[in-house]
C-alpha positions in Angstrom: 111.2 140.4 74.9 113.5 143.6 74.4 115.2 143.1 77.4 115.6 139.3 76.9 117.4 140.4 73.7 119.7 142.8 75.2 121.0 140.3 77.7 121.6 138.0 74.6 123.3 140.9 72.8 125.5 141.8 75.9 126.7 138.4 76.0 127.9 137.9 72.6 129.5 141.0 73.3 131.3 139.8 76.0 132.3 136.7 74.2 133.8 139.1 71.5 136.1 141.0 74.1 137.2 137.7 75.4 138.3 136.5 72.0 139.8 139.9 71.5 141.9 139.9 74.5 143.2 136.3 73.8 144.0 137.4 70.1 146.0 140.2 71.5 147.5 138.0 73.9 148.7 135.7 70.9 149.8 138.5 68.8 152.2 139.6 71.7 154.0 136.4 71.8 154.0 136.1 68.0 155.4 139.5 67.1 158.5 137.5 64.7 155.9 135.7 62.8 155.4 136.5 59.1 152.6 139.2 58.3 150.8 136.7 56.1 150.0 134.2 59.3 149.1 137.5 61.2 146.3 137.9 59.2 144.8 134.7 60.2 143.9 135.9 64.0 142.2 139.0 62.7 139.9 136.5 60.6 139.1 134.4 63.2 138.4 137.1 65.6 135.9 138.6 62.7 134.3 135.1 62.3 133.7 134.9 66.2 131.9 138.1 66.4 129.7 137.0 63.6 128.9 134.0 64.9 128.3 135.3 68.5 126.0 138.1 66.8 124.2 135.5 65.1 123.9 133.1 67.9 122.0 135.9 69.8 119.6 136.9 67.5 118.9 133.5 66.9 118.5 132.1 70.5 116.3 135.7 70.8 114.5 135.1 67.9 113.3 131.6 69.3 112.4 132.6 72.6 110.2 135.2 70.9 108.5 132.5 68.7 108.2 130.3 72.0 106.4 133.2 73.9 104.0 133.7 71.0 103.5 130.0 70.3 100.1 128.5 70.9 99.9 124.5 70.9 97.0 123.6 68.4 94.0 122.0 70.3 94.4 118.5 69.0 97.6 117.9 70.3 97.7 116.3 73.5 100.6 115.8 76.0 101.0 112.4 77.2 100.5 112.5 81.3 103.6 111.2 83.0 101.9 108.0 84.8 102.9 106.6 88.2 105.3 103.3 88.6 102.6 101.9 90.6 99.1 102.8 89.0 97.4 105.3 86.8 96.7 108.9 88.2 93.8 109.3 86.3 91.8 106.1 87.6 92.3 107.9 91.4 88.4 108.6 90.9 87.1 107.4 87.7 84.8 104.4 88.2 82.6 105.8 91.1 81.0 108.9 91.8 83.3 111.8 93.2 81.4 114.8 94.9 82.9 118.0 96.1 81.0 119.9 98.7 81.2 122.2 101.8 79.8 121.4 105.3 78.7 124.1 107.5 79.4 123.8 111.0 76.6 125.4 113.2 78.1 127.9 115.6 78.0 127.2 119.3 78.5 129.1 122.7 82.0 127.4 122.4 82.7 128.0 119.0 82.3 130.2 115.8 80.6 128.8 112.6 82.7 127.1 110.1 82.9 125.9 106.9 84.7 122.6 105.7 85.4 121.9 102.1 85.6 118.2 101.6 85.4 115.2 98.4 83.6 112.1 99.0 83.7 109.5 96.8 81.2 106.5 96.2 82.6 103.5 94.9 81.1 102.1 91.7 78.7 99.3 92.0 77.5 99.7 95.8 74.7 101.3 97.1 75.7 103.9 100.0 73.3 102.5 102.7 75.6 100.4 105.1 78.7 101.1 103.6 81.8 101.7 106.1 83.0 105.2 105.6 86.6 105.8 105.5 87.8 109.5 106.6 91.2 110.9 105.2 93.1 113.5 106.4 95.8 115.4 104.1 98.9 116.6 105.1 100.5 120.1 104.4 100.4 121.6 101.1 98.0 119.4 100.1 94.8 119.6 98.7 91.8 117.0 98.7 92.4 115.6 94.6 96.2 115.4 95.5 95.6 113.1 98.6 92.8 110.9 96.6 95.3 110.6 93.5 98.7 109.9 95.3 96.9 107.1 98.0 94.5 105.4 95.4 92.5 105.0 98.7 89.6 105.3 96.3 90.6 102.3 93.9 90.3 100.0 96.8 86.9 101.4 97.9 85.8 100.2 94.5 87.2 96.8 95.1 86.4 96.3 98.8 83.1 98.4 98.8 83.4 101.3 101.3 82.9 105.3 100.9 85.7 107.5 101.3 85.6 111.3 102.5 88.3 113.7 102.2 88.0 117.0 104.8 90.2 119.8 103.3 91.8 122.5 105.2 91.2 125.7 103.7 94.1 128.0 102.5 92.6 131.2 104.2 92.7 129.1 107.6 96.4 128.0 107.2 98.5 129.2 104.2 100.0 125.7 103.6 96.7 123.9 104.4 98.2 122.5 107.5 95.8 121.3 110.3 96.6 122.9 113.8 96.8 119.3 115.5 99.2 121.0 118.0 96.4 123.3 119.1 93.6 121.9 120.8 91.5 125.3 121.6 88.0 125.6 120.0 89.2 128.2 117.2 92.1 126.0 116.3 92.9 122.5 116.0 90.0 121.5 118.7 87.5 123.7 116.1 88.7 121.7 113.4 88.4 118.2 115.2 84.8 119.1 116.1 83.8 120.2 112.6 85.4 116.5 111.1 82.9 114.8 113.9 79.9 117.1 112.6 80.9 116.3 108.8 81.0 112.2 109.6 77.5 112.6 111.8 76.0 114.5 108.8 77.2 111.9 106.1 76.0 108.9 108.2 72.6 110.4 108.4 72.3 111.7 104.7 73.6 108.2 103.1 73.0 105.8 105.8 76.8 104.7 106.1 77.4 102.2 108.9 78.0 104.3 111.8 79.8 101.6 113.7 82.4 101.0 110.5 83.8 104.7 110.5 87.5 104.5 110.1 89.7 107.6 110.3 93.2 107.8 108.9 95.6 110.8 108.1 99.4 111.7 107.3 102.1 114.2 109.0 99.6 117.0 110.4 96.7 115.1 109.1 97.8 112.4 111.5 98.2 114.6 114.0 94.8 115.7 113.9 93.7 112.0 113.7 95.3 111.6 117.2 93.4 114.2 118.8 89.9 113.0 117.3 91.0 109.5 118.4 91.1 110.9 122.2 88.4 113.3 121.9 86.0 111.3 120.0 86.6 107.9 120.4 82.8 106.7 119.9 82.9 108.2 116.4 85.6 105.8 115.1 86.2 102.3 115.0 90.0 102.3 113.9 92.7 105.1 113.3 95.9 104.9 111.0 98.5 107.6 111.5 101.0 107.6 108.5 104.4 109.9 109.3 102.3 111.7 112.3 104.0 113.8 115.1 103.4 112.3 118.7 100.6 113.6 120.9 100.1 115.7 123.9 103.2 117.9 124.2 103.3 120.5 121.4 101.3 123.9 122.0 102.5 125.9 119.2 103.7 126.0 115.9 107.4 125.9 117.2 106.7 123.2 119.4 105.0 121.2 117.0 108.3 121.7 114.8 110.3 120.2 118.0 108.2 117.5 118.4 108.1 116.5 114.6 112.1 116.9 114.9 113.0 115.4 117.7 110.0 113.2 119.3 108.7 114.2 122.9 110.7 114.9 125.6 108.2 114.0 128.3 107.3 110.3 128.9 104.4 109.9 126.2 102.4 107.6 128.4 102.2 110.5 130.8 101.0 113.1 128.5 98.5 110.6 127.3 97.0 110.2 130.9 97.2 114.0 131.7 94.9 114.9 128.4 92.9 112.0 129.4 92.5 113.2 133.3 90.3 111.0 135.4 87.7 110.3 132.4 87.7 106.4 131.4 88.6 105.8 127.6 87.0 103.0 125.1 89.8 102.2 123.5 91.1 103.1 119.6 92.7 100.3 117.8 95.8 101.9 115.4 98.0 101.3 112.8 101.1 103.5 112.8 103.3 103.9 109.7 106.4 105.7 109.3 109.4 105.5 106.8 113.1 105.2 108.4 114.2 107.9 106.4 112.0 110.4 107.3 113.5 113.9 108.1 110.7 115.8 108.6 108.7 113.9 111.3 111.8 111.6 113.0 110.9 107.6 113.3 111.1 108.3 117.3 107.4 109.8 117.0 106.4 106.5 115.7 107.9 104.6 118.5 105.8 107.1 121.1 102.7 107.1 119.4 102.6 103.1 119.8 103.4 103.7 123.1 100.4 106.1 123.6 98.0 103.9 121.9 99.1 100.8 123.6 98.3 102.6 126.6 95.1 103.9 125.3 93.6 100.5 124.3 94.6 99.0 127.7 97.6 96.8 126.8 100.1 98.7 128.7 100.7 100.4 131.7 103.2 102.7 133.2 105.7 99.6 133.4 105.1 98.6 129.4 103.3 96.2 127.8 101.0 94.5 129.8 101.6 90.5 130.6 99.6 88.4 128.4 99.7 90.7 125.2 100.5 89.0 122.5 103.6 90.9 120.5 104.9 89.5 117.0 107.2 91.3 114.5 107.7 90.2 111.1 110.0 91.5 108.4 109.0 91.7 104.5 110.7 93.5 101.7 112.1 96.1 103.5 109.4 96.9 105.9 109.0 95.5 109.8 105.8 94.9 111.4 105.1 94.9 114.8 101.7 93.7 116.0 100.2 93.8 119.6 97.2 91.8 120.0 94.4 90.7 122.1 92.4 87.4 121.7 94.0 86.6 118.3 93.3 90.3 116.7 95.7 92.7 116.2 94.7 96.1 118.4 97.9 98.4 117.9 100.1 97.5 114.8 103.6 99.3 114.2 104.8 99.3 110.6 108.7 100.8 109.9 109.6 101.0 106.2 113.0 101.3 105.1 114.3 104.1 102.5 111.2 105.7 103.2 111.2 109.4 103.6 108.4 112.1 104.3 105.8 110.4 102.0 102.7 107.9 101.7 104.2 104.7 101.2 103.5 102.6 97.7 101.9 105.4 96.8 101.8 107.4 93.6 104.9 108.8 93.2 104.4 111.7 90.9 102.4 113.2 93.3 104.5 115.1 96.2 104.3 113.2 99.7 103.8 110.0 98.1 106.4 107.2 97.2 106.5 104.2 95.4 108.6 102.8 98.2 107.4 100.7 100.4 104.3 98.3 100.7 101.0 99.9 99.5 100.0 101.8 102.8 96.3 102.3 101.6 96.1 98.4 101.5 97.8 97.8 104.9 95.3 100.3 106.7 92.0 99.2 105.3 93.4 95.2 106.1 93.8 96.6 109.5 90.5 98.5 109.6 88.4 95.9 108.3 88.8 93.7 111.4 87.2 96.2 113.3 84.0 97.8 114.1 82.8 100.5 117.2 79.9 98.9 119.3 78.7 99.2 122.4 79.9 95.9 124.1 83.2 96.8 122.7 83.5 100.4 124.0 82.4 98.8 127.5 85.0 95.9 127.3 87.7 98.6 126.2 86.6 101.3 128.7 86.9 98.7 132.0 90.5 98.0 130.8 91.5 101.8 130.6 90.0 102.4 133.8 91.7 99.4 135.5 95.1 99.9 134.1 97.7 100.8 137.0 
């Protein structure tokens, strides 16, 4: 506080010197004026000095009072509310549990702990419920992602559980998933931990294992894409919001390059290189991208769409297969491109105008969420609910993948 007062007094003195300098200049120009009139500037200077010192002292006193003021307990400050929904309701109605899942060590990877939040919707028994897995982006927590997306409100409305795995700040200082590094000690281990968590929750609560869905934002979308390729038998569909294209990045620097520019290599060739000779059962996907995104360039969404068309047997090296239904619709500043098989959307791309690097239609009081655009959470659930992972679907999609040229 002494330093602050000194700064304020120094500022008052500087103003005083400026005033004196101005007075001296005016006096030099007005030497022929009457002596009586010459007293006025001196009085003005004296008044200005008093005012400057008084102002400095007053400001210092105010800051001193502010630093020691304690707001009474009964004073309740209003919380800023989003334009699209109440913040406090993000997990108010149902049951919100925080816990930590321990992944047992294997010869390939060390044991690791994965924090998570689980939301059980109000008025629904857990057994038989679908489960939506939500992977946050960098600089986010499970709470922020739940609050910003408001997915739990939809869980109450439509009857599904939601789990939010959380990257530890001890693993990455910005809580980013290592989506670009498939090694067991990095992204590969994180993907395995998510799979282990899903298996444990399905066993413990009796969730419907054929209706487990996966959604991610930014780095979370990157990890979701890795899971879609590596563990397709666990998930019925995937949602990738503002996510990087798959298969090229191998380091943090490479990841940033892909995010900013997209893939340099052919996206389908990269995917096929990752799959090798193994058949893939397919993974229905919805891709959401803001057209004003300055963090993940929109070309990533186009490349992801091409990769998932291939992954689902809807395209080959030459492009979309003949007979695949394609439909584009524009509405309220966003364009939806649908690719369907037997009348059911398998891959969907939604491009949102005027949206930057943020969850579309979310709670704009939470970083990386925006009120701009359609409600991404509702779009994602509407896509998810039409898909189920079962043995017959796996065989059918696998045959398509093997037969694709």
